[in-house]
C-alpha positions in Angstrom: 10.2 -38.3 3.1 6.9 -38.5 3.5 7.5 -41.4 6.1 10.1 -39.4 7.7 7.7 -36.6 8.4 5.3 -39.0 9.6 7.6 -40.5 12.1 8.9 -37.3 13.1 5.3 -35.8 13.8 3.6 -38.7 15.0 5.9 -40.2 17.8 4.9 -37.5 20.5 1.1 -38.7 19.3 2.1 -42.3 20.6 3.9 -40.9 23.6 1.1 -38.7 24.9 -2.0 -40.4 26.5 -5.2 -38.8 28.2 -4.0 -39.7 31.4 -1.3 -37.0 31.6 -3.7 -33.9 31.9 -3.5 -34.7 35.9 -6.9 -33.5 36.6 -5.9 -33.9 40.7 -3.3 -31.1 40.0 -5.6 -28.6 38.0 -5.8 -25.4 39.7 -6.6 -22.9 37.1 -6.1 -19.3 37.4 -8.4 -16.5 36.7 -12.0 -16.7 36.3 -13.7 -18.9 33.7 -14.9 -16.2 31.8 -11.6 -14.7 31.0 -10.3 -18.3 30.1 -12.7 -18.6 27.7 -12.4 -15.5 26.3 -8.9 -16.0 26.1 -9.8 -19.5 24.5 -11.9 -17.9 21.8 -9.4 -15.0 21.3 -6.3 -17.8 20.7 -8.5 -19.6 18.2 -9.8 -17.0 16.2 -6.2 -14.8 16.0 -4.5 -18.2 15.2 -6.8 -19.3 12.5 -6.9 -16.0 11.1 -3.4 -15.7 10.6 -2.9 -19.4 9.6 -5.9 -20.0 7.3 -6.4 -16.8 5.8 -3.6 -14.3 5.7 -0.6 -16.5 5.2 -2.2 -17.9 2.1 -3.5 -14.5 0.7 -0.1 -13.3 0.9 1.3 -15.9 -1.5 -2.0 -15.8 -4.0 -1.5 -11.7 -3.9 2.1 -12.4 -4.8 1.3 -14.5 -7.9 -1.3 -11.9 -8.9 0.7 -9.0 -9.0 4.2 -10.8 -10.0 4.6 -8.4 -12.8 4.6 -5.6 -10.7 8.1 -4.0 -9.4 6.7 -3.7 -5.7 5.5 -7.2 -5.4 8.0 -8.6 -3.4 8.0 -5.7 -1.1 4.1 -6.2 -0.6 4.4 -9.8 0.2 7.4 -9.5 2.4 4.9 -6.5 4.5 2.0 -9.0 4.4 3.7 -11.9 5.5 5.7 -10.2 8.1 1.9 -9.1 9.4 0.9 -12.5 9.1 3.8 -13.7 11.1 3.4 -11.3 14.0 -0.6 -11.9 14.3 0.4 -15.7 14.4 3.2 -15.2 17.3 0.4 -12.9 19.1 -2.1 -15.9 18.9 0.9 -18.2 20.4 1.5 -15.6 22.9 -2.5 -16.2 24.0 -2.1 -20.0 23.7 0.9 -19.7 26.0 -1.0 -17.3 28.4 -4.2 -19.6 28.3 -1.7 -22.7 29.1 -0.7 -20.4 32.0 -4.1 -19.7 33.1 -5.0 -23.5 32.9 -2.1 -24.3 35.1 -0.9 -26.4 31.9 2.7 -25.1 31.3 4.5 -27.7 33.0 2.5 -30.8 30.8 4.6 -30.6 27.9 2.8 -33.9 26.1 -0.8 -32.5 27.0 -3.5 -33.3 25.2 -3.6 -29.8 23.5 -0.3 -30.5 22.6 -1.1 -33.7 20.7 -4.0 -32.0 18.9 -1.4 -29.3 17.5 0.9 -31.9 16.5 -2.2 -33.8 14.5 -3.1 -30.9 13.2 0.7 -30.3 11.7 1.1 -33.8 10.7 -2.2 -33.3 8.5 -1.1 -30.2 7.0 2.6 -31.9 6.3 1.5 -34.9 4.5 -0.9 -32.4 2.5 2.1 -30.2 1.5 3.6 -33.1 0.5 1.4 -34.6 -1.6 
């Protein structure tokens, strides 16, 4: 199982190379300050949802498992986390639009995100 997950998540890493960013076609939109702020907001919001809110929702479910409202509380907390994560995804898509990266499917950013998913999956499977 671990081998299958590794193959699925590592194939795009092998296919992507650093030459696929096409610096000659790089014509960013917006101001550098707007792109910098969008990048910071994307990182903070996505990290907040994935690193803090989702795990806290699971931990709170375990703490309040004797309460009849525990499932409802957990559901609301996880849905809130999901919406915040989707907001971070939207900011990432907008950032890709600002940096004119939407047409580059196997860009370095995609490769880095795929690598982080691979590390997370290997950690979870253990």
